[in-house]
N, C-alpha and C positions, 0 to 999 in steps of 0.2 A: 715535573719537574726531571730536568735530567740527575743521572747521579754524580758525586762531585768526584773530581779525580785527585785534588788536595783538600783537606777540609779541615776547618779551624769551628770545630762545634760548638753549639753557645752552651754558658756553663750553665750549670745549675742553679746559679746565684741569680741568670738573667731576670725572673720574675721580680725583682727589687729594681731594676734599672728602668727608669722614667720612658724608657722606647721601646724595651723588650718585645712587647704585644703589635706594633706598628705593623701595618702590612707591609712593608717596601723592606723590612729586615727579613732575608731570605727567600727573596722575591728574585728573580734568575733574568739578567739582562743584558745584554749583547755588548753594551758599549757605558763607559761612566763618561758624562762633560761635565770639564769643572768650570766655572767662572774663576776668573784669578783673585782679586783684590777682594779680604774679607772672607774668601771661599778657600783658598790655599794658603795665601800669605796676607799678615796684616801692615797696611802700607798709610792706615790713616792719618797717622801723624806727618808722613812727607807730603800726601796728597793735601791734608785740609791745611799746611804752613804755604804751599806754593798757591794752591785756589783762595784761600782767607787774603794773602797779600795781593791779589786780583780783584777779589771783592768788593774791599776796604776800597782802594783805586777808581772802583768803577760806582760808592759810595750805596751798595747794597748792605743787607743787615746779615751779618755772619749767623745769627742762631736760626736764621728762618734758609739760608743760601744753603750753606755747610750739609745739612742733611738731607736738601734737594740733589745735590750734582752726586752723589755716591752711585755707581752703576751703572751710569750712562754714558756714553761718548761726550769728551770735551765739545763738539763742536754741536751737539745735539743740545748740552745743558745751555750754552752760549746762545743757542738760536731762541730756543723760547723764554730766553728773558727779555729777547727782544728792544734791547736796549739802544737809544736812539746814535747815530755815528758809529756804531762799534759793527766790524768786520769781523763774523763769527770765526771763518774760516783761519784768517790771520791771526785771530787771539787765541784759537784753540794750538796754532803752530807754537804760539810763543809758548801757552801753558806748558802743550809737551815737552819742548827744552827743558824748562825751569824745573818739571818734575825727572826728567832723566839727570838732569843735574845735582837733583836733591833726593837720594835715597836712604839716606841718614833714618836709621831705624825701622826700616824694613824690613819682618822677619817671618817665617813659615808660622803658618798656625798652628797650633800641639798636636803634632802627630802625625801631620800632613807628609815629612820627609819620609817615614816610614813607610806609611800608608801606600802612596803613591809607587814603592820598592814593590808592593807586592801586585801590580796589574801587569799584565803584558803591554808592551809596547803599543799593539795596534788595535787596541780595543780602550785606549781614552784620549782623551782631547781637553785641552785648553779652550775656553770660550771666552774671551775676554769684551769690553770695552776700550780696553786700551790700545793705542797706538802700538805697531812691532817695537820701532826700537824701546816704547819707555816699557813693554811688558817684556823682553829680553834685558833689561835693566834691572828691572825690579825680582824676577826670577834669580837672576845669578845674584842678587845681593841677597835673597834670602837662601840659597844652597839647593835650587830645586833649578835641575837640568830642563831642558826645553824641551816638551814633549815631541814626538812624530808626527803628531795632528797637532795647530797651533792657528785658531780663527781669532781677528784681532780686528781694531774697529775701521782699517782701511777696505777689510772683504764682503763688505756691507753698507748697501744704501739706506738701511732704516737699522738704527741701533734700536738698544731694549730699551723699553718694552716689547718690540715688536718680536716675532718668531725667529727673524731671517737667520740670527747670529746660531741657534742652537739647530734648526735647518742643515745649515751647512756643514756644522761640527758634526752630525750625525752624518751626511753625505759623505763627508772626509773619512770617517771610521768607514764607513759601506754599511749603514745599518738605517733602518728605519727610526725617525724622532722617538716612535712611539714604544720605541725595546730601548730606550736608554734612560738613564737615572740621571738627570741635571741636579749637580750641589751648587747651590748659592747663596746668598748672603742677606740680598737687599730686596726689596717688593718689584722693582722695574724686571731683575733679572728673573726673580720666581714668575711674574707675570709671562715671561719671553719663554721660557719652559714650560709652561701649562700651553698656551698658545700651539707650541712647537707639538704639544701631545704627550710630552713628556712626563712621566713621575719626577718626583722633585724633593728632594733631601735639603732641609736649611741649615746652612751652619752660622750658630750663632755666637760664636765665640767674643766677636767685636760688638754686639748689640750691648747698647745701653739701657731700652726697654724692651719686653717682651716684644715677639710678634705674634700677631694674630694669626695663626695656621692650623690646618688637619693636616697639615703634610709634616714627615718627620723631621723633628729637630735634632740637631746634634751640636753639643758643646765642641766641642773638636774630632781629632780622628783620635785618640786617644784609646777608647774604648774597644776599635773594631780592629776588624780584620776582613777579608775576602776569602769566599770559598769559588773555586773554578770548576765549573761543571765538563762532563765530558766531550760536550759539543764547544767548548770554550767560554759560556755564559759567566757572567759573573756575578754570585750574592753576597750583600753586604751582610755581615756576620759580628754578633760582639766576639770582642774574643775570650778564650777559655782561661779560664781563672788558673793561676802557677800553682 
């Protein structure tokens, strides 16, 4: 491991943390790749308002459908439903515009704004299943500046859980996906990160039920900091106690 040039050493109380002993903490990565919805910002209320209205209009059961649609491209979600007489591309375009028009309640995940400010601009990317106009609308509403590198639904032909998006995200930041840490919140995204060969950290802020995983699980970013090594690699660490 390279010597850090700016350090936020793990506090002496780290042993009491539920994730302090996880091997992902302190491991150097060339870049961080972030999902957007549920990982950097909370858009659940807005997304479920729009998708809920659409689902009811198409006779779908909301309790079954709403968990199914999170974390995937809209066109993939609609295509997988195989509804008779439904044009997935047309319906996905309708949904996208409705979501752009309704960003009420979209807000950053706790600590995300401060955490992102710690990262060099050329060492992180957002990799989202949202189309570009929707991504920009939600990032703006949450107060998150769009990053230098942004992968959106239009950039891949296969969405999550396929690994294409994270492979592309790694390519854009200039590193191998096996040397990147993926931040995700839903199974489709976690699977995509794993399939790309990346380590994964799971953000649990919006989870209603625990996710069974061996990956590092984080309730948000408030207790986290970043060490930057002499070679520019990033290490996720716990904040030092004040």
